[in-house]
C-alpha positions in Angstrom: -1.3 -16.1 5.8 1.5 -17.7 3.6 0.9 -15.4 0.5 1.8 -11.6 0.0 -0.1 -9.3 1.6 0.2 -6.8 -1.4 0.5 -8.0 -4.4 0.5 -5.5 -8.0 0.3 -7.3 -11.6 1.1 -5.8 -14.4 -0.6 -2.1 -12.9 -0.5 0.6 -15.5 -2.4 3.7 -15.8 -3.1 6.3 -18.6 -4.4 9.3 -18.1 -6.1 11.7 -20.9 -4.5 15.2 -21.0 -5.9 17.8 -23.4 -7.1 14.8 -25.7 -3.5 13.1 -25.8 -2.4 9.8 -23.6 0.0 9.8 -20.8 1.1 6.6 -19.8 2.2 7.4 -16.3 2.8 3.8 -15.2 3.5 1.0 -17.3 3.2 -2.8 -16.3 4.7 -2.5 -12.6 4.7 -5.6 -10.6 5.8 -6.9 -7.1 4.7 -8.7 -4.2 5.0 -7.9 -0.6 4.8 -10.1 2.6 4.5 -8.5 6.0 7.5 -6.9 7.3 9.1 -6.0 3.7 10.0 -2.6 2.4 9.8 -2.1 -0.9 11.9 1.4 -2.0 10.4 2.8 -5.4 12.9 5.2 -6.5 13.5 7.2 -10.0 13.6 10.8 -11.3 10.7 13.3 -10.8 8.3 12.3 -13.2 8.9 8.4 -13.4 5.6 7.4 -12.1 6.4 6.7 -8.4 3.6 8.7 -6.8 1.1 7.6 -9.2 2.1 3.7 -8.4 1.6 4.7 -4.6 -1.6 6.3 -5.0 -3.0 2.9 -7.5 -1.7 0.9 -4.3 -4.0 3.1 -2.1 -6.6 3.0 -4.7 -6.8 6.7 -4.6 -6.4 6.5 -8.4 -7.7 3.4 -9.9 -5.1 1.3 -12.4 -5.9 1.4 -16.2 -4.4 -2.0 -16.4 -3.4 -5.1 -14.3 -4.5 -6.5 -11.0 -3.9 -5.3 -7.5 -4.4 -7.8 -4.6 -4.6 -7.4 -1.4 -4.3 -10.3 1.4 -5.2 -12.5 -2.3 -8.2 -10.5 -3.0 -8.7 -8.7 -6.2 -9.2 -4.7 -5.4 -8.4 -3.5 -8.7 -11.9 -1.8 -9.2 -13.7 -1.9 -6.4 -16.5 0.7 -6.2 -16.3 3.3 -3.2 -18.8 1.6 -0.8 -16.4 -1.8 -1.0 -13.5 0.3 -0.5 -14.5 1.7 2.7 -13.4 -1.3 4.8 -10.2 -1.7 3.2 -9.1 2.2 4.1 -8.0 0.9 7.5 -5.6 -1.4 6.1 -3.7 0.9 3.4 -2.8 4.2 5.0 -0.3 6.9 3.7 2.3 9.2 5.4 2.8 12.3 2.7 5.8 14.2 2.1 5.2 17.5 3.7 4.2 17.0 7.2 2.5 20.7 7.7 0.2 20.9 4.6 -1.1 17.2 5.1 -2.3 18.1 8.7 -5.2 20.4 9.4 -4.3 23.5 11.1 -7.8 24.3 12.5 -7.7 21.1 14.5 -5.8 19.8 17.4 -3.8 16.9 17.3 -6.1 14.3 18.9 -8.6 15.4 16.4 -6.1 14.8 13.3 -5.0 11.2 14.5 -8.6 10.4 15.6 -9.8 11.0 12.1 -9.7 8.0 10.7 -11.1 6.4 13.6 -14.2 8.9 13.6 -14.9 7.6 9.9 -14.6 3.6 11.3 -17.0 4.5 13.5 -15.2 4.0 16.7 -16.9 5.4 19.9 -14.9 8.6 21.9 -13.7 6.6 24.5 -11.8 4.0 22.0 -10.7 6.8 20.1 -9.2 9.0 23.0 -7.4 5.3 24.2 -6.1 4.8 20.7 -4.7 8.5 19.7 -3.0 8.2 23.7 -1.5 5.1 22.5 -0.2 5.7 19.2 1.4 9.1 19.8 3.6 7.5 22.6 4.8 4.9 19.7 5.6 7.7 17.9 7.6 9.6 20.7 5.2 12.2 21.4 4.0 13.2 24.7 0.8 13.6 26.2 0.6 17.2 25.9 1.0 17.2 22.2 -2.9 16.2 22.3 -4.3 19.7 22.6 -1.5 21.6 20.4 -2.1 22.5 17.2 0.2 21.7 14.1 2.0 25.0 14.0 3.1 24.6 17.5 5.5 21.7 16.3 8.8 21.3 14.7 9.0 19.6 11.2 9.9 16.2 12.5 7.2 16.1 15.1 4.9 17.3 12.6 5.9 14.1 10.6 5.8 12.1 13.9 2.2 13.4 13.9 1.4 12.0 10.3 2.6 8.5 10.9 0.7 8.3 14.2 -2.6 9.1 12.3 -1.6 6.8 9.5 -0.8 3.8 12.4 -3.9 4.8 14.3 -6.3 2.5 12.4 -3.9 -0.5 12.8 -3.2 -0.8 8.8 -1.1 -3.6 7.6 0.2 -1.3 4.5 1.7 2.2 4.9 2.4 3.7 1.8 5.4 6.3 2.3 5.6 9.2 -0.5 8.9 11.2 0.2 8.0 11.2 3.7 11.5 12.6 4.8 12.3 14.8 2.1 11.1 18.0 3.8 13.1 17.5 6.4 17.1 18.1 7.9 19.2 15.5 7.1 19.6 14.5 11.2 15.7 14.5 11.2 15.5 12.4 8.6 17.4 9.6 10.1 15.2 9.8 13.4 12.0 9.4 11.8 13.3 6.6 9.4 14.7 4.7 12.5 10.9 5.0 13.9 9.5 3.9 10.8 11.5 1.0 10.9 10.8 0.4 14.5 7.1 0.6 13.7 7.3 -1.6 11.0 9.1 -4.6 13.4 6.7 -4.1 16.1 3.7 -4.3 14.0 4.7 -6.5 10.7 3.9 -3.7 8.2 4.8 -3.7 4.8 6.2 -0.3 3.6 6.0 1.0 -0.2 8.7 3.8 0.5 8.8 6.6 -2.3 11.7 8.3 -2.7 14.1 10.2 -5.1 17.0 9.8 -2.7 18.6 6.9 -2.9 20.4 7.0 0.4 17.2 7.2 2.2 15.9 4.2 0.3 19.0 2.3 0.8 18.5 3.0 4.7 15.1 1.2 4.8 14.5 -1.0 1.8 14.5 -4.8 2.1 14.2 -4.7 -1.8 13.9 -1.8 -4.3 12.4 -0.9 -7.4 13.5 1.3 -9.8 11.4 3.1 -12.4 12.0 5.4 -15.8 9.3 7.1 -17.7 6.6 4.5 -15.9 8.4 1.5 -16.5 10.6 -0.8 -13.9 14.1 -1.1 -15.3 15.4 -3.1 -12.3 14.2 -4.9 -9.2 16.6 -6.3 -6.7 17.6 -7.2 -3.0 19.0 -3.7 -1.8 22.4 -5.0 -0.6 22.7 -6.8 -4.4 21.4 -3.3 -6.2 23.9 -1.0 -4.6 26.9 -3.5 -4.5 26.4 -4.2 -8.6 23.5 -2.4 -10.3 22.8 -4.2 -13.8 20.8 -1.6 -15.6 22.9 1.7 -16.7 19.9 4.2 -15.3 20.2 2.4 -11.8 24.3 2.5 -12.1 24.0 6.6 -12.7 21.6 7.4 -10.1 23.9 5.2 -7.5 26.7 6.9 -8.6 25.2 10.1 -8.1 24.4 9.3 -4.3 27.6 11.4 -2.2 29.8 9.2 -0.6 31.2 10.2 2.8 34.9 8.3 2.0 36.2 10.0 -1.4 38.1 6.5 -1.7 34.9 4.7 -2.1 32.9 6.9 -4.2 32.1 5.8 -7.6 33.2 7.6 -10.7 30.5 9.7 -11.9 28.1 8.9 -14.7 27.1 11.7 -17.0 23.7 11.3 -18.5 23.5 13.0 -21.6 20.1 14.7 -22.8 17.1 15.3 -21.1 14.3 13.1 -19.9 12.0 12.4 -23.1 8.4 13.6 -22.9 6.1 10.8 -21.2 3.5 11.9 -24.3 6.0 10.6 -26.7 8.4 8.0 -25.0 11.3 7.1 -27.4 10.9 3.8 -29.5 12.6 0.8 -28.4 14.4 0.6 -25.1 12.6 4.3 -23.2 16.4 5.1 -21.7 18.0 4.4 -25.3 18.6 8.8 -25.7 20.6 9.0 -22.4 22.3 5.6 -22.1 26.2 5.6 -22.7 25.9 1.9 -24.1 22.9 1.9 -26.2 23.0 0.2 -29.5 21.1 -0.1 -32.9 18.9 -3.0 -30.9 18.0 -0.6 -28.1 16.8 2.0 -31.1 13.9 -0.2 -32.1 13.2 -3.0 -29.9 12.1 -2.9 -26.6 13.6 -4.7 -23.6 11.9 -7.4 -21.9 11.9 -7.1 -17.8 13.9 -10.3 -17.5 15.1 -12.4 -14.5 18.5 -12.4 -14.6 19.2 -14.4 -11.6 17.1 -15.6 -8.8 15.1 -12.3 -7.3 16.5 -9.8 -9.5 14.6 -8.4 -12.8 16.5 -6.1 -15.3 14.8 -4.2 -18.5 18.1 -4.1 -20.7 19.6 -5.7 -23.6 22.9 -5.9 -22.1 22.4 -6.4 -18.5 25.5 -5.9 -16.3 27.9 -4.9 -19.1 27.8 -1.4 -18.2 31.1 -0.2 -16.7 32.0 2.8 -14.6 33.8 4.3 -17.1 30.8 4.3 -19.7 32.3 1.6 -21.9 30.9 -1.9 -22.8 33.4 -4.9 -21.9 
C-alpha cells in the first residue's frame, strides 16, 4: 500500500458541558505512513488526549474525516469497529492503573486475543512471544502487576498493545510516570518495536525532550488547534510559531552554552469555553499585533512539509522582538 495508513482530515470534537460548547479539538489534520512517529505536544488541556481518543475511535469525532488504510472509519458503528480494534491499540500513561491488579500477566496480555476469539494454544504462544519482544522473562507470566517495577509494568502494557499485531499504537503520555533513566529504556524499546514491525506511532506528550527523541514529525497544539507541524529536526532547530519557540526554550539543555534564552509567556491559558477572537494565542504572544486580535490566522504551508498558524511566521526572536 502506497498511501498513508492513518489519515485525519479536519478532525474536530465539541463536547456539551452543562449547556455550553467546549471545542476540544478544532480542525486537526495529518497523514502517517508505516514506520512513522508523529509527536503531538502542547500544554495540558490543549486537546492532545481527545485527539488520541478519536484516532482510537474511543471518542467519535464531531467534524472531519478519519481514514484507516484508505477507508473512512469516522462514524463506523460498534459492530463494524470491532475488527478495527486489533489494528488500533494504545499504551496509557499510568502503567499500574491501566493493568488489572487481579489478573496475572498472561491474562492481561492475552485479553485482546481472547476478545478476538483466538484459541488458548495460540494465545499462550503469542503472549510468550510478545513478552520476549518487550524484554520480560517467561516467569513473568504467572505474576501479578504489583510484583513489577513501573518500567516493567509499562513493558507489560506495551506487550498487551502489541499482542494482536496492530498497525497503529497511540502512546498517551506513555513514559511521563517513569523515572528519567527508565523513560529512556522504554523509548528505545518503542523505537525498536516500531522498526521491527513497521508500526505507526502517535506519541502524545507535554515533554518536548521526549518527543524529540522518538518523533519523525511534530504537531504542536494550542487550545485545540494545530499551530505548527514540521519535521523534528527543523522544528527544534528553527521554530516558526512563537508558542513553539516558548515550549522549546523551556526544555532544559545539559550544556548551558547551548541553552536558549527563556521565553516568558504572559497571562494564563484562556478558557476553552470562550477562546479569544482572532489568533487564540494572541493574549500570551510576545509579538501579537492588532491584526492578531481580530483575524484568525490560517494554517499555511510556509515551506515543504511545514505548516504554521501565524500571521508572522518565523519573525519571533529569542529576545522577544520582531525584526
